[in-house]
C-alpha positions as CSV (number, residue, x, y, z in Angstrom):
1,X,32.1,7.1,-37.6
2,X,34.9,10.0,-38.2
3,X,36.0,10.8,-41.6
4,X,36.6,13.7,-43.0
5,X,34.9,16.4,-45.3
6,X,36.4,18.8,-48.5
7,X,33.9,20.0,-50.7
8,X,34.6,18.8,-54.9
9,X,37.9,20.0,-56.4
10,X,35.9,19.7,-59.2
11,X,35.9,23.4,-61.1
12,X,32.0,22.2,-62.6
13,X,31.3,22.2,-58.6
14,X,30.5,25.1,-56.1
15,X,32.5,24.2,-53.2
16,X,32.0,27.7,-51.2
17,X,35.4,29.2,-52.5
18,X,34.2,30.9,-54.7
19,X,33.0,28.9,-57.8
20,X,30.1,29.3,-60.3
21,X,27.7,26.7,-59.7
22,X,24.6,27.1,-57.0
23,X,25.0,23.7,-55.2
24,X,27.4,21.7,-53.0
25,X,27.1,18.0,-51.4
26,X,25.7,18.8,-48.5
27,X,21.4,19.0,-48.0
28,X,20.5,20.2,-44.8
29,X,16.9,19.8,-44.0
30,X,16.0,21.4,-41.3
31,X,12.2,20.5,-40.4
32,X,13.7,16.9,-40.0
33,X,17.0,17.6,-38.3
34,X,18.9,16.1,-41.2
35,X,21.9,16.4,-43.1
36,X,22.8,14.4,-45.9
37,X,25.8,14.2,-47.9
38,X,25.7,13.5,-51.2
39,X,28.3,11.2,-53.0
40,X,27.8,11.2,-56.7
41,X,26.4,8.3,-58.2
42,X,24.8,6.4,-55.0
43,X,21.5,7.2,-55.6
44,X,21.9,10.8,-54.9
45,X,18.4,11.7,-57.0
46,X,16.5,9.2,-55.3
47,X,17.5,10.2,-52.0
48,X,17.5,13.6,-53.0
49,X,13.8,13.7,-54.6
50,X,12.7,11.6,-51.4
51,X,13.5,14.5,-48.4
52,X,14.7,17.5,-50.5
53,X,12.0,17.5,-53.5
54,X,10.5,20.9,-53.3
55,X,13.7,22.6,-54.3
56,X,17.1,20.9,-53.9
57,X,19.5,23.4,-54.7
58,X,18.4,26.1,-51.8
59,X,18.6,22.8,-49.3
60,X,22.0,22.3,-50.8
61,X,23.0,26.0,-50.3
62,X,21.8,25.9,-46.7
63,X,24.1,26.6,-43.4
64,X,22.9,24.3,-40.4
65,X,21.3,26.8,-38.0
66,X,22.0,24.6,-35.1
67,X,25.0,22.7,-33.3
68,X,25.8,19.9,-36.2
69,X,25.3,17.2,-33.3
70,X,21.6,18.0,-33.4
71,X,20.8,16.7,-36.7
72,X,20.9,12.9,-37.9
73,X,23.7,12.8,-40.9
74,X,24.4,10.2,-43.3
75,X,25.5,9.6,-46.6
76,X,25.4,6.2,-48.9
77,X,28.4,4.6,-50.3
78,X,28.6,2.0,-53.2
79,X,30.9,-0.8,-54.5
80,X,34.0,1.1,-56.2
81,X,34.2,-1.5,-58.9
82,X,30.1,-1.0,-59.7
83,X,30.7,3.2,-59.3
84,X,33.1,2.9,-61.9
85,X,31.4,1.1,-64.3
86,X,28.2,3.6,-63.3
87,X,30.2,6.6,-64.6
88,X,31.7,5.0,-67.5
89,X,27.9,4.3,-69.0
90,X,26.7,7.4,-68.2
91,X,30.1,9.7,-69.2
92,X,30.1,7.3,-72.9
93,X,26.1,7.8,-73.6
94,X,25.7,4.3,-72.9
95,X,23.4,4.3,-69.7
96,X,19.2,5.7,-69.4
97,X,20.1,8.4,-66.9
98,X,18.5,11.3,-68.6
99,X,21.6,13.3,-67.6
100,X,24.1,11.4,-69.9
101,X,23.4,14.1,-72.7
102,X,25.1,16.6,-70.8
103,X,27.8,14.6,-69.6
104,X,28.3,13.4,-73.3
105,X,28.6,16.7,-74.2
106,X,31.1,17.6,-71.2
107,X,33.7,14.6,-72.4
108,X,33.4,15.9,-76.2
109,X,35.4,18.5,-75.0
110,X,38.2,16.8,-74.2
111,X,37.4,13.0,-76.6
112,X,35.9,13.2,-79.6
113,X,34.3,10.6,-79.7
114,X,33.5,9.2,-75.8
115,X,31.0,6.9,-77.0
116,X,33.6,5.3,-78.5
117,X,35.5,4.7,-75.4
118,X,36.6,1.4,-74.1
119,X,36.2,0.5,-70.4
120,X,40.1,0.6,-69.8
121,X,40.3,3.7,-71.6
122,X,37.5,5.6,-70.0
123,X,39.4,4.9,-66.7
124,X,42.4,6.0,-68.0
125,X,40.7,9.1,-68.3
126,X,39.5,9.8,-64.9
127,X,43.2,9.3,-63.5
128,X,43.9,12.6,-65.5
129,X,41.0,14.5,-65.5
130,X,38.9,15.6,-62.6
131,X,35.7,15.4,-62.0
132,X,33.7,15.0,-58.5
133,X,31.7,11.6,-60.3
134,X,34.4,10.3,-60.0
135,X,36.6,11.6,-56.5
136,X,36.5,8.7,-54.0
137,X,33.8,8.8,-51.9
138,X,35.8,9.1,-48.6
139,X,36.7,12.5,-50.1
140,X,33.1,13.6,-49.6
141,X,32.9,12.7,-46.3
142,X,36.1,14.2,-44.9
143,X,35.7,16.2,-41.5
144,X,32.4,14.9,-40.6
145,X,31.1,13.1,-38.3
146,X,28.3,11.2,-40.1
147,X,25.9,8.7,-38.1
148,X,24.9,6.5,-40.6
149,X,26.4,5.3,-43.6
150,X,24.0,3.1,-45.9
151,X,25.4,0.6,-48.8
152,X,23.6,1.2,-52.4
153,X,23.3,-2.5,-52.5
154,X,21.0,-2.6,-50.0
155,X,19.4,1.0,-50.5
156,X,15.5,0.3,-49.5
157,X,16.5,-1.4,-46.3
158,X,19.0,1.5,-45.1
159,X,16.8,4.0,-46.2
160,X,14.2,2.4,-44.0
161,X,17.0,2.8,-41.6
162,X,17.5,6.6,-42.2
163,X,13.3,6.8,-42.3
164,X,13.5,5.4,-38.5
165,X,16.1,7.5,-37.3
166,X,14.1,10.9,-38.4
167,X,10.6,9.7,-37.2
168,X,9.0,9.8,-41.0
169,X,6.8,7.3,-42.3
170,X,8.9,4.3,-44.7
171,X,7.9,5.3,-48.3
172,X,9.3,3.0,-51.0
173,X,12.4,5.0,-52.3
174,X,12.0,5.8,-56.1
175,X,14.5,4.0,-58.8
176,X,16.2,7.2,-60.2
177,X,18.5,7.5,-62.9
178,X,19.0,3.5,-63.0
179,X,20.5,2.0,-66.1
180,X,19.8,-2.1,-67.0
181,X,23.1,-4.4,-67.2
182,X,24.4,-7.1,-66.2
183,X,26.2,-7.5,-63.0
184,X,29.5,-4.9,-63.4
185,X,32.1,-8.2,-62.8
186,X,31.2,-9.0,-66.2
187,X,32.4,-5.7,-67.7
188,X,35.9,-6.0,-66.2
189,X,39.3,-8.0,-66.9
190,X,42.5,-8.1,-64.6
191,X,43.5,-5.0,-65.9
192,X,40.7,-2.4,-65.0
193,X,39.9,-4.6,-61.5
194,X,43.6,-3.4,-60.3
195,X,43.0,0.3,-61.9
196,X,40.1,0.6,-59.8
197,X,41.4,-1.7,-56.7
198,X,44.3,1.2,-57.1
199,X,42.4,4.6,-57.4
200,X,39.6,3.9,-55.0
201,X,42.2,1.7,-52.5
202,X,41.2,4.3,-49.6
203,X,37.2,3.7,-50.5
204,X,37.7,-0.4,-50.5
205,X,39.4,-0.3,-47.1
206,X,37.4,2.1,-45.2
207,X,33.7,1.2,-46.6
208,X,35.0,-2.8,-46.6
209,X,34.2,-3.5,-50.2
210,X,35.6,-6.4,-52.5
211,X,35.3,-7.3,-56.3
212,X,32.7,-9.2,-56.5
213,X,30.8,-8.3,-53.4
């Protein structure tokens, strides 16, 4: 599969071009011969805790020591309508994510009471304010020949495929930062559905998603 990779354009994320924070969205594991491209809100905490639990920030700052073709490279994609709702829940303080306190605090730099934002208001906000959590998923994979893109909707099954590819035993993927809620379609109307369809048109086409799927 051919995509291209760019570092996050959000000023809050390290992009190896002078930004302050000490992490990237590429995790390199030399012993496993593995490179994971982390797309936020796509089970990244669960994946990182499974393969890079000892010191994840260290793995995210490493450059590959071998030819890139010597690694198994993968990422996880997610239905864009589901991902957008997940971001809304976290950044407005309505999720079970332990990081939501920090996210809500970030939002308060721009919105007095983000907890009171409607889903429509939040989607408009994401169109005028940059953050890596709501960048397109393809933007994290530009310039990269990934070997496998698992799907959030088939997470355990596809995680097992990854384990097979790198020769590590199967294990149950931990559920990290999950939020109990109804199916995402119940939170949408025609207007919000269309906003997401336009914003993430490239992801929808590239990864083959549709609303309700």
